[in-house]
NUTI-975378 format. One record per residue (C-alpha): x, y, z; residue in three letters. Coordinates in steps of 0.2 Angstrom, whole numbers, plus 5000, padded with zeros to 4 digits. Layout:
BEGIN
XYZALA
...
***
This chain:
BEGIN
506649575026MET
504849535030ALA
503849475014LEU
502649605007HIS
500949585010ILE
500749604991VAL
502049464987GLN
501049355000SER
500049174993PRO
498549245002GLU
498749404991TRP
498849294975GLY
497149204979LYS
496349384983PHE
497049444967LYS
496549284955SER
494949274964SER
494549474957TYR
494949424941GLY
496849504939THR
497649304939PRO
499149284950ALA
500649174945VAL
501949104961ARG
503649054952VAL
504549014968GLY
504549154981GLU
504149274968VAL
502149314963GLN
501549424949TYR
500049464940THR
499549454922ILE
498649594912HIS
498049574896LYS
498449714881ILE
496849764874PRO
496449724854PHE
497949584858THR
498349404865SER
499849464873ILE
500249524892TYR
501149604903TYR
501749544920ALA
501749644936TYR
502749634951CYS
502649744963PRO
503549754980LYS
504749604977VAL
506449554985ASP
507649544971PRO
508649434980LEU
507349314981ARG
507149294959ILE
507449114953ASP
507549194936TRP
507749034923GLU
505848984932PRO
505349144929LEU
505649164911LYS
504948984908ALA
503249064916SER
503249234908LEU
503349144890SER
501949014895GLU
501049144899ASN
501349274884SER
502149394895CYS
503149534884ILE
503849604899ALA
503849594919ILE
503749764928ASN
504649754947PHE
503849914956ASP
504549984968VAL
505449834975PRO
505649814994ASN
507249864995ILE
507850035006ILE
508950135000LYS
510450145011GLY
509849965018SER
511049835019GLN
510349735003GLN
510449904993GLU
511949874984SER
511649674980ALA
509849694975ALA
510249854962THR
511549754954ALA
510449604952VAL
509149704943LEU
510449794933SER
510949644926ASP
509449584919LYS
508349734918CYS
508249924911ILE
507350054925PRO
505550054922ALA
504950234913PRO
503250234926ARG
502850194946GLU
501350134953THR
501750094970PHE
502450244980ALA
504150244979SER
504450344998SER
503550285014ASN
503650305032ILE
504150165044ILE
503750165063LEU
504850035074ASP
503349965083LEU
504749895096THR
504850025107SER
503550035124THR
501950125122ASP
502850255132GLU
504250285120GLU
503150285106LEU
502150445113LEU
503450515118SER
504350515099ASN
502650575092MET
502650765090HIS
501850845102LYS
500550935092LYS
499950745090HIS
500150685107ARG
499050845111TYR
497750805096ASN
497650595103LEU
497250655121GLY
495750765114LEU
494950665104ALA
494950535121GLN
494450675133ARG
493050745120LYS
492250555119GLY
492750505102VAL
493050305102THR
493750175091VAL
492850015087ARG
493449855078THR
492649795062GLY
491849655062GLU
490149675052THR
489349725035GLU
488849885043GLU
490749925047ASP
491049885028PHE
489850005024ASP
490450145034ALA
492250125028PHE
491850125009TYR
490650275012THR
492150365022LEU
493250295008LEU
492250374993LYS
492050515000ASP
493550565005THR
494250514986SER
493050624978VAL
493450784991ARG
495350734989GLN
495350704968LYS
496050514970TYR
495750364961TYR
494950224971ILE
494550044966HIS
492549994966PRO
491749954980ARG
491849744976ILE
493749784978TYR
493849814996TYR
492249684998LYS
492949554992LYS
494749595002LEU
493749595018TRP
492749445013ASP
494249335010MET
495649415021LEU
494549465036HIS
494149265041PRO
496149245041VAL
496749365052GLY
497649495037ILE
496349615034VAL
495749735049HIS
494649885052MET
494650015064LEU
493450155066THR
492850295076ALA
491250365082TYR
490850525091TYR
489050495099GLU
488750365086GLU
489250455070LYS
490650375059VAL
492050505059LEU
493650425051ALA
493850225046SER
495450125042TRP
495649975033MET
497249885039LEU
498349715034PHE
499349635046ILE
500749515038TYR
501949455042ASP
502349545059ASN
502149705049VAL
500349815050VAL
499949905035TYR
498750065031TYR
498350075015PRO
496550135015TYR
495750255027GLY
494350395023GLY
493650535036SER
492150645037SER
492250825037GLU
491150835051GLU
491950865067HIS
493950875062LYS
494150985076ASN
494050805085LEU
495550725076PHE
494750545075ALA
495950495062SER
497450525073THR
496450415087LEU
496350275075VAL
498250275071ALA
498550275088TRP
497150115090GLU
498150055074THR
499850075083ILE
499149975098LYS
498549825087LEU
500249795079GLY
500949795094LYS
499549665099GLU
499749555086LYS
501749565089GLU
502249665074CYS
503949755075HIS
503349895060THR
501950005055PHE
502150035035ASP
501350175032MET
501150125014TRP
501550295006GLY
502250465007ALA
502950604994ALA
504550624987LYS
504750784996ASN
503950775013PRO
504450965013GLU
503851014998ASP
501951105001GLU
501351094984SER
501350904981ASP
499650834984THR
500350724996TRP
500950835008HIS
499550835019GLY
499450645023PHE
501350645021THR
501350775038SER
500250685048PHE
500950515047LYS
502750605051LEU
502150665066LYS
501850475074PHE
503750485074GLY
504250355060GLY
505550365049LYS
505450435030PHE
506350305018VAL
506550305000ASP
506450134990TYR
507750084975ILE
506850124958GLY
505750004948SER
506349894934TYR
505649814920ASP
506349634913TRP
506049644895VAL
505849484885LEU
504949584867ASN
505649744865LYS
504749804851PRO
502949754859LEU
503749824875TYR
504049994866ASP
502349994857THR
501649954873PHE
502550084883ASN
501950224870PHE
500250184875ALA
500250174892GLN
501050364890ASP
499550424880VAL
498350354892ARG
499150424906TRP
499250584899LYS
497150574896ILE
496950514914LEU
497950654922LYS
496850784913THR
495350704918LEU
495750724937ARG
***
């Protein structure tokens, strides 16, 4: 199992630089978050491999940082994999099921070890047609390198988030990601143009032979040119060029057949590239101070209810 990008030392440096302290204990990385109006913290540890956890040093580190609990958010173990039973047993022995998840618990994974011809043949025929259409109509994809490229990406990301009603980080978050991790070859950007108009732009991660698609946006203009389909294909080609064996599409709806799910559209888009739909094992909390943990979770429930009413 590849080390997930958000468990990498480079990601930890980025988070700490952004103002969210990251702590590394052996092969496990977590961030610490102050609970408002208190002097205590909770720890957040997404996409961990539970079989890499060294529990005693981790407990000492959490205590040193005044953490009441650590949330192992959507561990990086796929249901039905060889690691599932061992990982679940380890977590069940130490932890309790978490009341909520932040990371997507479902995903689409594409095997990049096939040839380009095989990948194209496994693609949905509609995507193959749309891909060819974009190429014939003159849509081109360029690698982002400049400040102007970043600005074009963020503008589309922000516009798309407003249009589709989802939250994004402030601009400085993505800019710091770009400034810190692009020079070391982890963060990449691909942008589609038609007659010099920006139609789609994706920010990608490449780490430990996996290419990830976490952030992207598209224009409402010239939607019939299917620029995002071409960007996805160029992402696949970039991943293969960089010797990646897997394209991790970051997240999907829990039920890809549920058309009422707000994630249905982009889940269907991702699936048409021929990838495998997967579910991850559940999230767990390791509680160090139960009374404070229970109080914190009550406050979190209220907070999420308020956020949902504002969406």
